[in-house]
N, C-alpha and C positions, 0 to 999 in steps of 0.2 A: 878539650878544652877545661882546664881545672877550676874549681870555683873562684879562687882567688884571682883568676885572670879577668875577671869582670871588674872592670874600674869602680872602685868604692866612690860613691857620691854623697854629698853632704847637702842640704838645703833647707828652705824655709816653707813652712806651710801656715795658712791662716784662714779664718773666717770673715776677717774684716768686721771685727766687733764694734758696736756702737753703744756701748753699755754706758751709764753714769761713771764718772771717774770718781773713785772711791775717796779721794781726797778732796776734790772740790765739788762734786755732785753734778757737775756740768756734763752735758752730753754733745758731742761733737756731731755735725749732721753727716749724712750718707755722703753728701758730695766731697766733704773733706776728706772724710776716711778714704774715699776712692783716690783721691789725689795723693794721699799719704802712701796708699799703696803702691802708686807707680813710682814715687821716690825711693820705695823700699826694694822694689824690684831692681831698680837701676843700681842701687849700692850693693845688692847681693850679687849683681853681674861684675862690678867693678871690684869687689874684694874676693872674687874667684869662686863663689859658690856654683854649685852644679845644675840646682833645680829650684823653681819656686813654683808651689801649688796655692790654689784658691778652692775654697770648698763652697759648695753651693748650698744657700739657705734663702728661706722665703719668710722671714720674721723682721720686725721692727730693730731688734737688737743685733743685726747683721746686715752689711751693706753688699753681700756678694750672691745676689740672685742671679747675675749673668758673667760667670768667670771668663768665657771665652772673651767677651767684649773687653774686659779689663786686660787681660793678658795680650791682646791684640794690640791695645794701646800701649802696653810695654814693649811690645815687639819691636817697634820703631825706634826705640831709644835703648835698646840693649844689643848685644852682640853675640854672646854665646851661652847664656843661661837657658836651660829647658824650662818650658812653660806648661803647666799642666793643672787640670782640675783636680781638687782633692777633697770631695769628689763631685761626679756629675752624678746626681739623683737619676738614674737611667729608668727606674721603675715608673717615674712620672712624667718622662719626657719622650719626644719622637726621636728615635734612632736616626732617622734620615736626617733631621735638622742638626742634631748631635755632630753627626759626622761632617756634615756641610760646614758648620761651625768650626771646628777643629781643623779640618782639611784647608779652610781659609786661613786659620791661624798660622797652619803649618807653612803655608805660602808665604805670607807676608813676614814670618820669622825665619825664612830659608831653610825650613826643617827642623825646627825646635819644639814642636807641639806634641802632647800627649794627653791622653784620656784617661781618667781613673774613675772606673764606673763601678756605683755601688747602690744599694737600697737605700741608704740614708738613715740616719738615726733619728731625725725628726721627720714628723708627718704631715707638715703645714702643705707641701706640695701636693699631696694626693686629692684633696678637696679642691684645690685651687685650679687644677687641670682636669678635675672630672673624674678620678679614680678612686675605686673602693679598696680601702685596707684589706678587705676580704681576700683580694687577689694579690696580695704584697709579694709572695714568693713567685707566682705565676708570672706576673707582670715582668718582673726581672729576668727570669730565664728566658721568657719568650723576646724580649727586647734586646737582651745581650746576643741572642743568636741572629736576630735581623742586623745588629751593628756590626757583628763579624761577617755576616754575608755582604754587606755593602762595603766593608774594608777589603774583602778579598776579590771582589768582582765589580767591574765598572756598571754592568747591567745586572739587575736583579729582578727575580719574580718572587712575591710573596703572598703565602696565605697564613694569617693568624687569628687569634680571638680577640685581640685586643688594639687593632689598627686596621684601617681599610687595606684590602689587598691591592696589589698591582702586579702587572705583567711586562717584564723585561723592557724596565725601565733604567735609563742611566742616572747615576746620582754624582752630581758635579759641585764643585770642582774635585779633581783628584789630588791627593796629597803629595808633597814631595817625598817624604819617607815611604817606602815600600817594605813592610806595611806599616800605616800609621799605628804608633804603640798604643796597645789597650792594656790596662791594668786591672786586675779585680781588686777592689777595696774591701776589707773585712775588718769587723771588730773582734773577730776571735773564734768565728763559727767553724766547726770543723768541716761541714758541708762546703762551705765557700772555698775552703783550702783545696778541698778535693776537686771541687768543680775547675778552679784555677789551673791545677796540675794536669786535669785530663785534657783541657783546652790548650795546655801550652803557653798559658798567659802568666806574665809577671805577676805578682801579689804583693799587696802592702797591707801590714796589719796597723791597727790603731791600737797602740798600748798606752792606755791612760789611767790604769790603776793595777795594783797588785805587784807581781815580780816579773819583769820582762822575760826572766829567763824561761818561764813558763810557755813562751810561745816558740821554744825550740821544738817541744812536741808537734805543734802545728806546721812547724817548718818541714820536719821530718815526714809529717803526713802528705804534705804538698809534694815534696820531692818523690816520694813513693808513687803517689798517684800519677804524677808526670812520667815517671819511668814506666809504669805498667801501661800508659797510653801510647808509649813509642817516643816521647820527648825526652832529650838529654837534660836533666835536671841542673847539670853544671852551667848550662847556658841560660837558665831563668834567672832574673834578678829577684830579689825579695828586698822590699823596703819595710820600713816602721816609721810611724809619726807618733811623737810624744812631745807632751807639753814640757818648756823649759825656757830658761833665760841665762844668758851669760853677761857677767860684771867682771870687773877687775879682782874682786875678792868674793868668796863664797858668801859670807855674811851680807856683804851688800846686794848681791843678787837675790837672796832669800828676801832680805826685807823689802827689796823694790817689787818683786814678783808677788808675793802672798797678798797683799791687798786687793788687787783686781781678781786674781784667781780665788780669793775666797768669795769675792762678791759675785763672780759669775758661776761658780760651782754651787754655792747656796741657792741662788735663784734658779739653776737647772734642778736642783735637789728638792727644792720645793714643787717644782712640777712633776718631778717623777717619784717623790715619796721618799728619797734618800735622807740619811741624817745629816744637820748642818756640818758644813766644812770647817773644820778647826785648824789651828796652827800645829797642834800636835800631828794630826793627819798629813799636813803638808810637811812638816820636817821629817816624819817617818818615810815619805815617798820619795824625798831628795837624797836619802842615802844611797851608799854605792850601788845596792841591789834594788832600789826602787824606781818607781814609774816617771818620776820627776826629773829632769835633766836642767837642774838649777845649781849654779856654781860659778867658781872661776874657770879660765880656759881650760887649765889641766886637769881640773876634775870632771868638767864635761866631756873632755876628750877621753878621759879613762873610762867614764860610763859607757860611751859610744864603742869603744874597742872591746869592751866587755860585752855588750850586746852583740857586736859582730862574732865574738868566738861562741857565745852561747845559743844564738838562733841563727847565724849564718847570714845576717844581712848583708845586703851591698849597696844599700842606699839608706840614709838616714834623714829625717823630716825633723827639725825643731820647731813645733808649733808655737809661734810667739805672735802677738800676746794672748793670754787668755782673759777674756775681760778688756776693759780699756785701760791702755797705759799711756803716757806722754809719748808723742811720736819720737821726740828726741832719745827716748830710752830704748824704744824698739830699735832704731837705728844704730845705737850703740851695740847692743846685743847682736845684730846682724853683722857689723864691723867686726866685733871681736871672734863671732863663728867663722867668718871667712878668713881673718888675718892671724887668729891665735890658734883656734881648736882646729881647724881643718888642716893646718900644716902639721900639728902633732899627730893628729890620726894617720894622715898620709905617709909621714915619715916611719913611724910604727909598723904599719902595714907594709911597707916597702921592706923594712928590716926583717919581719917575720917571714916574708914570702921568699926572701933571699937567703935565709938562713938554711 
């Protein structure tokens, strides 16, 4: 199976931001943002996008503490779009409950559920659920091992350091898909790429800064680890998640996307000691080789195709919005991604693979 035989997928990822609107200063409620998310997923399905992902957070400026519940609500009003966490903070969760929730989602969606498992870039969930950051890496490794054991066997016996043991117990319901897809999410850590490759699991890289092409080295590392562990790298999907926005013109896309992005990134920067987010930084990142996928449909498609060639991705997530934007503008970007960007990308991939 050649790498290009894996169907190329395009979708949306979101954290369901509920930050103040930079133009009006108003903040929508969590309930309104959750209802908006269902509309976004329905539209993404209607315009032919392949996947929609929701990232777990436990902060007042996000409404997505329970992605599986939101995705299950969307499952009943969509037909074909895949529904995934992006990500599930596995380190602070119970793998048994994670599996049960997403197996349930898989059932109600007729086999469209996925799990993206990660450590999480925010730490609020650790004290919330009684875990120590001193165990950050150990928690993830142990809980991933248990999640995969549950996925692979109906009855499991477990001994570990961070969860009560159990013997020969069944975990239900079982999913429609065999196996239920589990991805490893990484912000660019080489060890994460190697682990995913050795386990034969698909990987998703969060590319939110610098030059995306540098992830080509991580992609190669991932494939080499997979091959050395006896897996066929050509059968393993690679995804990326990047901030972006699509509008009829590149100037319009930039002007609409910048204010909310600046507000969100500046707030995060104050928390983490980063410098202020400026328009110059934004404009530099939305150039052809930058990490922001902001522009008209043709330009965004060109950037996605460049990413495919340089990193070898088989799935692309456009993360929109960053910060809070008017719902109608988010819907417009989703519609353009599905009706304009995706057809360009798919036509060019077909042309390249048939040449």
